[in-house]
C-alpha positions as CSV (number, residue, x, y, z in Angstrom):
1,M,9.4,11.6,-24.2
2,Q,6.6,10.8,-21.8
3,K,5.3,13.9,-19.8
4,E,5.4,13.6,-16.1
5,G,2.1,12.2,-14.8
6,T,1.0,10.5,-18.0
7,V,2.3,7.0,-17.2
8,R,1.5,4.7,-14.3
9,I,4.4,4.1,-11.9
10,P,3.5,1.6,-9.2
11,S,6.7,2.1,-7.4
12,G,6.1,5.8,-7.1
13,C,5.1,7.8,-4.0
14,A,7.5,9.3,-1.4
15,I,7.4,9.1,2.4
16,A,9.4,11.0,5.0
17,A,9.3,11.5,8.7
18,I,11.3,13.2,11.5
19,I,10.9,12.9,15.3
20,S,12.7,14.3,18.3
21,R,13.1,11.8,21.1
22,E,13.4,14.7,23.5
23,G,10.1,16.1,22.4
24,R,11.8,19.2,21.0
25,R,9.4,21.0,18.6
26,M,10.4,21.7,15.0
27,T,8.7,23.8,12.4
28,G,7.2,22.1,9.4
29,E,9.9,23.7,7.2
30,T,12.2,20.7,7.7
31,I,9.7,18.1,6.5
32,I,8.8,20.3,3.5
33,E,12.5,20.4,2.5
34,A,12.6,16.6,2.7
35,M,10.1,16.2,-0.1
36,K,11.9,18.3,-2.7
37,P,14.5,15.8,-3.7
38,M,11.7,13.2,-4.2
39,H,9.7,15.4,-6.4
40,E,9.7,12.8,-9.3
41,R,8.1,10.2,-7.0
42,S,4.8,12.3,-7.1
43,N,2.8,13.6,-10.0
44,G,0.9,16.4,-8.4
45,L,-2.2,14.4,-7.6
46,G,-1.7,14.2,-3.9
47,G,0.5,15.5,-1.1
48,G,0.2,15.8,2.7
49,F,1.7,16.0,6.1
50,A,0.9,15.1,9.7
51,G,2.3,17.1,12.7
52,Y,2.3,16.0,16.3
53,G,2.4,18.4,19.2
54,I,1.2,21.3,17.1
55,Y,-1.8,22.3,19.2
56,P,-0.4,22.5,22.8
57,E,-3.0,25.1,23.8
58,Y,-5.8,22.7,22.9
59,K,-4.0,19.4,23.7
60,D,-7.0,18.0,25.7
61,F,-9.4,18.4,22.8
62,Y,-9.9,16.5,19.6
63,A,-8.8,18.5,16.6
64,L,-11.3,17.7,13.8
65,H,-10.0,18.9,10.3
66,L,-12.8,18.8,7.7
67,F,-13.3,19.5,4.0
68,F,-16.7,21.0,3.1
69,D,-18.2,21.5,-0.4
70,C,-20.3,24.5,0.6
71,R,-21.5,26.7,3.5
72,D,-24.8,24.8,4.0
73,T,-22.9,21.5,4.4
74,R,-20.7,23.1,7.0
75,K,-23.7,24.4,8.9
76,R,-25.4,21.0,8.9
77,C,-22.2,19.4,10.1
78,E,-21.7,21.9,12.9
79,A,-25.3,21.3,14.1
80,F,-24.6,17.6,14.1
81,L,-21.4,18.0,16.1
82,R,-23.1,20.2,18.7
83,E,-25.6,17.4,19.5
84,S,-22.7,15.3,21.0
85,F,-19.7,17.6,21.5
86,E,-18.6,20.8,23.2
87,I,-17.1,22.9,20.4
88,V,-14.4,24.9,22.1
89,K,-13.3,26.6,18.9
90,G,-14.1,26.4,15.2
91,E,-12.3,28.3,12.4
92,L,-11.0,28.2,8.9
93,I,-7.6,26.5,8.6
94,P,-5.2,29.3,7.5
95,T,-3.8,28.8,4.0
96,R,-1.8,30.7,1.4
97,K,-3.1,31.3,-2.0
98,M,-0.9,29.5,-4.5
99,P,-1.4,29.0,-8.2
100,E,-0.3,25.4,-7.9
101,I,-3.2,24.5,-5.6
102,T,-6.7,24.7,-7.2
103,D,-10.3,23.6,-6.6
104,E,-10.0,24.1,-2.9
105,P,-12.9,23.0,-0.7
106,A,-13.7,24.9,2.5
107,I,-11.2,23.7,5.1
108,W,-12.2,24.0,8.7
109,R,-11.0,22.8,12.1
110,Y,-12.9,22.3,15.3
111,F,-11.5,21.7,18.8
112,V,-14.1,19.5,20.5
113,A,-14.7,17.3,23.5
114,P,-17.5,14.6,23.7
115,L,-20.3,15.5,26.1
116,R,-20.0,13.3,29.2
117,S,-23.8,12.7,29.2
118,V,-23.6,11.3,25.7
119,L,-20.7,8.9,26.5
120,S,-22.6,7.8,29.7
121,D,-25.8,7.1,27.8
122,L,-24.0,5.1,25.0
123,Q,-21.5,3.5,27.5
124,L,-18.6,4.2,25.2
125,D,-15.1,5.5,25.9
126,E,-14.4,8.8,24.2
127,K,-12.0,7.5,21.5
128,E,-14.5,4.9,20.3
129,F,-17.2,7.6,20.2
130,V,-15.0,10.0,18.2
131,A,-14.1,7.2,15.8
132,R,-17.7,6.3,15.3
133,T,-18.6,10.0,14.7
134,V,-15.9,10.3,12.1
135,M,-17.2,7.2,10.3
136,K,-20.8,8.6,10.5
137,I,-19.8,12.0,8.9
138,N,-17.6,10.4,6.2
139,T,-20.3,7.9,5.1
140,G,-23.5,9.7,5.8
141,M,-23.0,13.4,5.3
142,E,-22.5,14.2,1.6
143,G,-20.1,17.0,1.0
144,A,-18.3,16.7,4.4
145,Y,-15.2,14.7,5.0
146,V,-13.2,14.5,8.3
147,F,-9.5,14.0,7.4
148,S,-8.0,14.4,10.9
149,S,-9.4,13.6,14.3
150,G,-6.6,13.3,16.9
151,K,-5.6,15.2,20.0
152,N,-2.7,17.7,19.7
153,M,-2.0,16.6,16.1
154,G,-3.3,17.4,12.7
155,T,-3.1,16.3,9.1
156,F,-2.9,18.7,6.1
157,K,-3.4,17.4,2.6
158,A,-4.5,18.4,-0.9
159,V,-4.2,17.7,-4.6
160,G,-0.7,19.0,-5.5
161,F,3.0,18.3,-5.0
162,P,3.8,17.9,-1.4
163,E,6.2,20.9,-1.2
164,D,3.4,23.1,-2.6
165,V,0.9,21.6,-0.2
166,G,3.2,22.4,2.8
167,R,3.5,26.0,1.7
168,Y,-0.2,26.2,1.0
169,Y,-1.0,25.1,4.6
170,R,1.7,27.4,6.1
171,L,3.3,24.6,7.9
172,D,6.4,26.7,8.5
173,E,4.3,28.5,11.1
174,Y,3.5,25.3,13.1
175,E,5.8,23.5,15.5
176,G,5.7,19.9,16.4
177,Y,7.9,17.1,17.9
178,S,7.2,14.8,15.0
179,W,6.3,15.2,11.4
180,T,5.4,12.8,8.5
181,A,5.0,13.6,4.8
182,H,3.8,12.0,1.6
183,G,3.9,12.6,-2.1
184,R,1.4,10.6,-4.0
185,Y,1.5,8.9,-7.3
186,P,-2.0,7.4,-7.4
187,T,-2.1,3.9,-8.8
188,N,-5.7,2.6,-8.5
189,T,-7.7,5.6,-7.4
190,P,-8.1,9.1,-8.8
191,G,-6.3,12.0,-7.1
192,W,-8.6,14.1,-5.0
193,W,-8.3,16.1,-1.7
194,G,-9.6,13.4,0.6
195,G,-7.6,10.7,-1.2
196,A,-4.2,12.3,-0.5
197,H,-2.1,10.9,2.4
198,P,-1.8,10.8,5.4
199,F,-4.9,8.7,6.2
200,T,-5.9,9.0,9.8
201,L,-8.2,7.9,12.6
202,L,-7.9,9.5,16.0
203,D,-4.1,10.1,16.6
204,Y,-3.0,7.4,14.1
205,S,-1.8,8.6,10.7
206,V,-0.3,6.4,7.9
207,V,1.8,7.4,4.9
208,H,2.4,4.6,2.5
209,N,4.5,3.9,-0.6
210,G,3.3,0.8,-2.5
211,E,0.3,-1.1,-3.7
212,I,-1.1,-4.0,-1.6
213,S,-2.9,-7.0,-3.2
214,S,-4.8,-8.0,0.0
215,Y,-7.1,-5.0,0.0
216,D,-10.3,-6.9,-0.4
217,A,-9.5,-9.5,2.2
218,N,-8.3,-6.8,4.7
219,R,-11.4,-4.6,4.0
220,R,-13.9,-7.4,4.4
221,F,-12.5,-8.3,7.8
222,I,-12.2,-4.8,9.2
223,E,-15.6,-3.8,8.1
224,M,-17.1,-6.5,10.3
225,F,-16.0,-4.3,13.3
226,G,-17.7,-1.0,12.2
227,Y,-15.0,0.5,10.1
228,K,-16.2,1.9,6.7
229,C,-13.7,1.9,3.8
230,T,-15.2,4.4,1.5
231,L,-12.1,5.6,-0.4
232,Q,-11.2,2.3,-2.2
233,T,-7.6,2.8,-1.4
234,D,-5.2,0.4,0.4
235,T,-3.8,3.1,2.8
236,E,-7.2,3.7,4.3
237,V,-7.6,0.0,5.2
238,I,-4.0,-0.2,6.6
239,T,-4.9,2.8,9.0
240,Y,-8.1,1.0,10.2
241,V,-6.3,-2.3,10.6
242,L,-3.7,-0.7,12.8
243,D,-6.3,1.1,14.9
244,Y,-8.2,-2.2,15.3
245,L,-5.0,-4.1,16.4
246,I,-3.5,-1.5,18.7
247,R,-6.4,0.5,20.2
248,R,-9.2,-2.1,20.2
249,Q,-7.2,-5.4,20.5
250,G,-4.5,-4.0,22.8
251,L,-1.5,-5.3,20.8
252,T,1.8,-3.6,21.0
253,L,3.3,-1.9,18.0
254,T,5.7,-4.8,17.4
255,E,2.9,-7.3,17.7
256,A,0.7,-5.3,15.2
257,A,3.7,-5.3,12.8
258,N,4.0,-9.0,13.2
259,V,0.3,-9.3,12.0
260,I,0.4,-7.0,9.0
261,A,4.0,-8.0,7.9
262,A,3.9,-11.5,9.5
263,P,7.0,-13.7,9.2
264,F,6.6,-16.7,6.8
265,W,5.5,-19.9,8.6
266,S,8.9,-21.4,7.6
267,T,10.7,-18.5,9.4
268,I,8.6,-19.0,12.5
269,E,9.2,-22.7,12.7
270,R,13.0,-22.2,12.5
271,Q,12.9,-20.1,15.7
272,P,13.8,-21.8,19.0
273,D,10.9,-23.0,21.0
274,G,9.6,-20.6,23.5
275,Y,7.3,-17.7,24.2
276,E,8.2,-15.6,21.1
277,K,7.7,-18.5,18.7
278,E,4.3,-19.3,20.3
279,K,3.3,-15.6,20.1
280,L,4.1,-15.4,16.4
281,R,2.2,-18.6,15.8
282,Y,-0.8,-17.2,17.7
283,L,-0.8,-13.9,15.8
284,R,-0.7,-15.6,12.4
285,T,-3.5,-18.0,13.4
286,V,-5.8,-15.4,15.0
287,F,-5.4,-12.6,12.4
288,P,-4.8,-14.3,9.1
289,S,-7.1,-11.9,7.2
290,L,-5.0,-8.8,8.4
291,L,-1.8,-10.0,6.7
292,V,-1.0,-7.2,4.2
293,T,0.5,-8.6,1.1
294,G,2.2,-6.8,-1.8
295,P,4.9,-4.1,-1.7
296,F,4.7,-1.5,0.9
297,S,6.7,0.8,3.1
298,I,4.7,2.8,5.7
299,V,5.3,5.2,8.5
300,L,2.7,5.1,11.3
301,G,2.5,8.3,13.4
302,F,0.9,8.2,16.8
303,D,0.7,10.1,20.0
304,G,4.3,10.1,21.3
305,G,6.1,8.3,18.5
306,L,6.5,6.8,15.0
307,M,6.8,3.3,13.6
308,A,8.4,2.6,10.2
309,L,7.7,-0.8,8.5
310,N,8.5,-2.5,5.2
311,D,6.7,-5.5,3.8
312,R,8.3,-8.8,4.7
313,L,10.0,-9.1,1.2
314,K,11.2,-5.4,1.4
315,L,9.8,-4.5,-2.0
316,R,9.8,-0.8,-1.3
317,S,12.8,1.3,-0.3
318,M,13.1,2.9,3.1
319,V,16.0,4.5,4.9
320,V,16.5,5.5,8.5
321,A,19.1,7.7,10.1
322,E,19.9,9.6,13.3
323,K,21.3,12.9,14.4
324,E,21.5,13.7,18.1
325,D,18.0,13.2,19.5
326,R,16.3,13.1,16.1
327,V,15.4,10.1,14.0
328,L,14.8,10.6,10.3
329,I,13.0,8.3,7.9
330,A,12.5,8.5,4.1
331,S,12.2,6.6,0.9
332,E,15.6,7.9,-0.2
333,E,18.7,9.0,1.6
334,A,18.7,12.3,-0.4
335,A,15.5,13.3,1.5
336,I,17.2,12.5,4.8
337,R,20.2,14.7,3.8
338,A,17.8,17.5,3.0
339,M,16.5,17.4,6.5
340,E,19.9,16.8,8.2
341,P,23.1,17.0,6.0
342,D,25.1,15.5,8.8
343,A,22.8,12.5,9.5
344,E,24.6,9.5,11.0
345,N,23.9,5.8,11.4
346,V,22.2,5.5,8.1
347,W,20.6,2.1,7.5
348,S,17.8,0.3,5.7
349,P,15.5,-1.8,7.9
350,S,15.0,-5.4,6.9
351,G,11.7,-6.6,5.5
352,G,9.0,-6.9,8.2
353,E,11.3,-5.3,10.8
354,P,9.5,-2.6,12.7
355,V,11.5,0.5,13.7
356,V,9.7,2.1,16.7
357,I,10.7,5.5,18.0
358,T,9.1,7.0,21.1
359,V,9.4,10.4,22.7
360,K,10.8,10.5,26.2
361,E,7.9,10.2,28.7
362,G,6.7,13.6,29.8
363,A,8.7,15.5,27.1
364,F,5.7,16.8,25.2
């Protein structure tokens, strides 16, 4: 018998998500429970979570979560941040000591705001400046890694099984209107703390099950626009592609989905003539290098919502369900039942069909 973790399983990995359309806040306990039935989809080399609405008292500040290899690195990074940011608060992220989680780095968070004088001098909006700062730290400051950088949200990840990672970070003590989760079975990259999912930039976070074959083409294109793919993993490039399409190019979520999981040309040509057909033609023509090929199912978290998406051939499983104002998403229905035993309207989205859920305006 093969021991768990000794054989490569490309179809491994588990994803789950829950969101309240009314903006009702839920503890992280529910999303931790979702990962337990999918334990065998992971091998203990990566688990993580993203929570939205978890920092209401600091909702106007960017919450930077960082790994540090030592105290000196942290001091250098803090000095670097103070040159361009007001640091409202800096602290260790609370954790529980657990025998399952080992080799911990120093894990800190900072609530910051870019200095207006710096933004004015550089003529940048604050999101672009924060994104550039994240890239600069992650590529130029050895021993420091920013793994979360959005407002009123945070990611929490480690080497371990996801249910242990959730306990380690004490997510039962946080409340958010939306949560995503991931259990990793690394395929092409080693398991390490920074390589666990979710991958994030600003308020965008991505959890991903699958293995894309277009990584090099996607990476070469996106790095022309200042993004740095340092982790050699497909999920990182998917995160940057979505940030580029939505934040920098101004595409809607559905339009971005029609780029990365674009319909086949034959499918487009069968559509009736009109605006939608021309738009699909345009997106395929302008962004051919951002088509993501290979099997994937992803959940994109963002400020105020979630988007679930399969590859256009639906080569990875994904199930969606509802209960009252909540929408639940997971790789398996068993995970949905763990979150909500009485879930209703259970369905599997078609390949390339984005499922977008947003929170009622003003609810959070």
